[in-house]
N, C-alpha and C positions, 0 to 999 in steps of 0.2 A: 445610389442608395447612400443616405447619410449614416455614417457610422457613429455610434456612441463609444465612449472611451472608458475602459475598465482598468482600475488599478488593482492588479492581482497580487495580493500580499502572501508570500510564502517564506517561512523562516529558512527553508533550504531550497536551493535551486542549483542548476548545473553550474559547476561540475560536481555537486554533491551526489553521492551514490545512494543516499537514503531513499526509500520508496516514496516518502512524502514529497520529495522534490519532483516526482514524475507527474503528479496531478497537474501542477501549474505548467510544466513543460508541454504536456499533451494538449491541454486546453488552449494554451497560447498558440499552438500550431494551427488549430482549426477555427478559432473564434472569428477571424476576419471573414471567413466564408458566411458567417451568420450575423454580420452587421455590427460586430464589436471589435474595437481596436484595443488589444491588451498592452498594458505597461506593467512589467513585473517589478515589484518592489521586494527586495530580499536582503539578507545579511551579506556582509563582506566575506567572500569565499576564502580570503586569507585567514579568517578567524574560525573556519570550520575545524572541528576536532578530528573528524574522520578523514581518511585518505581520499583525496579527490579522484575522479575518473575523467581524465581529459578527453577520452573518446566520446563522451556524451556531447561535447560541443558540436559534433557532426549531426546530432539529432535535434538541435534547436532550430526553430523556424528562422529563415533568413530575414534579417532586418528587424528582428524583435528588439524593442527597447527594454533594457534591463537596468534598473537603478540599484546599485549596491550601497546600502545604507551603512553609515559608520557603525561599527560593532566593537564592543569591549573585548579585549583579549582575555583569555583564561590564565595568562601568565603574568608575573612569575609565580604567584600563589593562586591556585584554582579555587575560587570561592563559589562561582556560579558556572555551570556547564551549559545550561539550556540556552540555545542560540536565540530563542525568542525573547528572553529576558535581556540578553546582552545586546541585541539589535533593536530593542523596543523604541528607545528615544530616537535612534537614527531613522527607523521606519516612519515614526510619527512625524518627524520634521520633513522627511522626503514627501510624505503624503500631504502635509500642510502646504508645502510649496506647490505641488501639483494642483491642489484645490484652490489656493489663492490665485493661481494663474489661469484657473478655469480650464485646465487640461484634462480633467477627468469628470465623468458623470456618475460613477458608481465605484464603491470600494468593496472588494470581496477578500476575506481572509480565509485561507485554507489551513486547517489545523490537523495535526500538530505542526509547529509549536503552539500549544494551547495558550501560552502566555502572551501571544501577539493578538489574541482575539479582542481585548478591550480597545485596541487602537481604532477599530471601526466606529464604535460608538463615540469615541473622543472626537474623531473627524466629523461625525454627524452632528454632534452638539455644537461644534465650533463653526462649521461651514454649511450645515444643512444638507449635506450629501447623503443619499441613501446608501446603506451598507448591508452586507450579508456575511454569514459565516458558513463555511463548508466543513462538515465533520468527516474526516477520514478515519477517525476513531471516536468513540464516546469520550467526553471530557471528564465528567465526574464519574469515575469508575473505580471501585475498590480494587486494590492490587496488593500482593504480599507485602506485609509490613505497615500498611496504612492504618491498621488498628493499634499500632504501638505508639502511645502518646509521646509527642515531642521528638519522634524519629523524623528523618528527612522525608520518608514516604508519607507519614502522617501529616507533616507540614504541607507537602504538595497536594495531598487530597483535601485537606482543610481549606487551603487557599483556592483550590478549584471550586469548592462549594460556595465560596464568597464571590469569586470573579465571574463565574458563568452567568448567574442571573443578572448581574449588572451589564455584562457584555451583550447579552441577547435581547435586552429589554426593548430597544427601538429598532431591531433588525427588520429590514424590509424583505429579506430573503434568508431562508435556512435551507441548506442542501446537505446531502450526505451520500455515502456509498450505498446505503440501503436504509429503509425506515427505522430499523432497530437501532441504528447508530445515534438517533436523536430522540428515540422514544422516551427515555428517562428524563431528558431535558424538558420535553414538552409536558410531561406529567408534572414536573416540578414548577413549570412556568406556563400554565395554560393560556395566559394572555398572549404569549408569543404565537401559539398555534392559531389564535383568532386573527392576529394582525399581520403576521408575516406570510409571504408566499412560500410554500414548501415544495421541494422537488428532490428527486433521488436518482442518482445515476452511478453505475459502477465505474471503476477506474478505466476499464477497457484496455486495449492495447492497439498499437498501430502496426499493421503489416509492414509498413515502410521501415520500421526498426529492424525487422528480420532481414529485409532486403539489403540494408546497409551491412549487417553482420556477415551475410553470405558473400557480399562483394569484397570484404576485407580478407577472406580466405585465411583466417586465423586457425591455428591448431589448438585443440584443448590441451591443458597441461595437468589436469587433475586425474585423468585416466586416458588409456589408449583405446579408442573405439574399435580398433582392429585386432584386439587380443582374443576375440572369441567369447568374451564374457558378456553377461547381460547387465549393462550399466544403468542403474536407476539413480536419478539425481533429484534432490530437494534443495532449492536455492531460496534463501530468505530467512527472516527471523522467526523464532518460535514465541508465541504468546504464552503468558502464564497459564491460561486456560487450555493451552494446546498440549501440555506435557502428558496429560492422561491419554490423549489420542496417540501421541508418540509412543508411549509405553504399550498401548494396544497393538500398534504396528510392529514394534520390536518383539512382542510376544508371538505375533503371527510369523515373523521371520524365524523365530526359534522353533515354532511348530513345523514350519517347512523344513528346517534343518533336521529335525528329528524324524519326520515322516518321509521326506524325499531328499536324502543327503546328496545324491548326484546332481539334482536340480539346484540345490542350495549352493553347491560348490561353484556353479556358474554365476551366481548372483553377486553383484557388488552394489551396495547402496552408499551414495555419497551425499552427506549433509554439508552444505556450504553456507557460511554466513550465519550460523546458528549459535555463535559464541556469546560470552557475557558482554562483550563490547565489540565495536566495529573493527578494531585493528589489533586485538589481542590474539596472537597466534596460539596461545596456550589456554584460552578461556573456554575449554571444552564443556559443553552441557549435554551433548548427545552421547559421546563416547563412554562416559561412566555408566550411563543407563544401558548402553549396548553390552558393556562388560557384564553388568549385573544380569542381563538376560542371556548371556552366553553366546552372543552373536557378533562380538567385536572382530572376528575374522571375516565377517561379511559386511558389516556396517562400519564406515569410516567417517571422520568429520574434519572438515577444514573450517575451524571456528570463525576466522576473520572473514569479513565480506570481501568479495571480489567485485570488480567493476561490472556495471550493468551490461555493457557490451560483451564482456567476458562471460557473464552469466548466461546471456542469450546464446552465445557460441557453444557453451557446454550443453545447454538444453538441445541445441541443434544436432549435437553429435551423440547424445545419449540414446539408449535403447528405449527408455521410458522415463516419464517425468512424474515425480511423486508430489502430491499435494495433500498436506495434512491440515485440517481445519481446527475448530475449537469446540468446546462444549457449550460455548455461548451461542445462542441461536441466531443472534444478529450478525455474526461474523461471516463475511463473504471474502475469502482470500483473493486479492487482486492477481496473485500469481497464477490463477487458473487460466487467465487469458493467454499469458505467455506460454503456458503448458500446452494449450490446445493448438496454438499457432506454431509450435515447435515442429509439428509434423510427425510426432511420435506418440504412442498410446499413453494416456494419462491413467495413473493409479491414484485415486483420491479417497480419503476418508473424511467425510464432512457431516456436519449437523443436518439432520433430515429437513430442517426448515431453511437452510442456507440456499440462496438463489443460485449458487454455483452448481448445485446438484442437477438442476434442469439444464444448465448450460452444457455440462459435459454429456449428459444423457441425450439431449435433443440433437447434439452435434454428432453423436455416436463416436465420441473421441476417446473412449476408454472405459475403465471400470470405476464405479462409485460404490463404496460401502457407507451406509448412513449410520448415524449415531444420535443419541440424545444426551441431555445433561446427566441422566441416570443409567444409561446403558450403552456400552461400547461394543463393537464387533468382537466376537469370540476369536481366540487365536486360531482355531481350526478354520473359521470362515475366512480370515485374512490369509492363511496359508493356501487354502484352496483357490482363492482369487489370484494370488501371486503365481501359483503354479499354472493356472489357466492362461494368465497373461504371458508368461514366459514361453509357453508351448503353442501360443496362438500364431497365426500367420503373420510374420513381421511386416508383410505388405498390407495388412488389414487397415493400417492407418490411412491408406489412400481412399478408404471408403467413408472417411469423415465427411459429414454433411455440413457444408459451410453456408448453405443457402439462408439459414436464419442467423448466421453469425454476425451480420451487419449490426444487429441490435446490441451487440456487446463490444463494438469497436470504440476506440477513443473518439473518432469523428462523430459517431452517434451520441456518445456521452456528451460531447461538446454541444451538439445540436440541442439536446434536452436542456443543458445548462444555459445556453443562449436564450432559449425560449423562456426559461424561468427568469432570467435577467430582464428580458423585455417586459414580462408581466409585473415583476417587482418594481421596475423603474416606472412603468405607467401608473401602477397603483400608488406609488409614493408621490407622483406628480398630482394625481387626482385628489389625494387626501391632504396635500400640502405638507407632507412629512419628508419631502426630498427636494 
């Protein structure tokens, strides 16, 4: 089988510990099975601002070609932090070299970093290569501060509104974690919906990642799994639209503390990587809210991110894995896959329209409380669900039905992605646009 060659552009890649880096890592592992040879084009890891995770090197496909593009430093005076901006020209020149030597057949940019997206159309206009953009998050999306004129948030939002329509105009392929991630873009750019091939696939997760973690025999350091307590862990960032869900969960913990104090004394909830920045050990965002709810004796926070391998190891040793979603209906947290594969019951609070609801329920992997933009679970309902989870048979997780879980693995995600690449590449050839 003749393989076509894909330049997979990702602002972050191993050893980056950011979740955005995992999309490219996992796709690159499985793409050769489906007829595509990946070449990852990414920033120089020496210029990443976050703490690297060297253990991730064990999870990269053997023999993968990775091009680290020249990247501006943030020092000595930090003017620009976004790695997509700092590596933009480096990635463009790396892609230009690959295209000039006819080493690639397609360019795919996975965002964030959103500011790398225009490089696809630039390569297309110069060399005629088809390109696509993968949305791990919506691009033009209002966030706190974006309505304050001339603020940094306002400038970023305004620039996104200018760059996105230019970047997607000639795209042969648009992909995303779920349809809601690109719905706004397609409404604003209806011609893209007509011309581009559209496909959607979740992040998924690879069981092989857990196999590696188990083989390392690492001990968790955030809690002692043998201390007789019920340890629940949430690992990952909190989105702005997720703080209302967090507050509803904390109110439920308070209701459990008031109604079942003996049970609450056994509970310990650990929030990890939820701080204001990746490496700030004092950037607490959950702990102040826990204090306000009166549950800071139960809820703790390790605000700085820990390594991906360390995160999986802590999920592996927890009593339960907590997944908190968002009041945005399109949001499907990728962490639900790691939660299900941890082998421990999942406790999730998700938007009723999130695709993750069915994932957890069909697998029988735990408890899901649903919410909407206007209605969150009542404290009593959260407390009752927590109590039921803590008193349930701890061996109940062995009943998880994984027969349908293949649909949510990274390998299946990659198969869908590769099929979409085939279609987009063929269509571009047929129309003379690639």
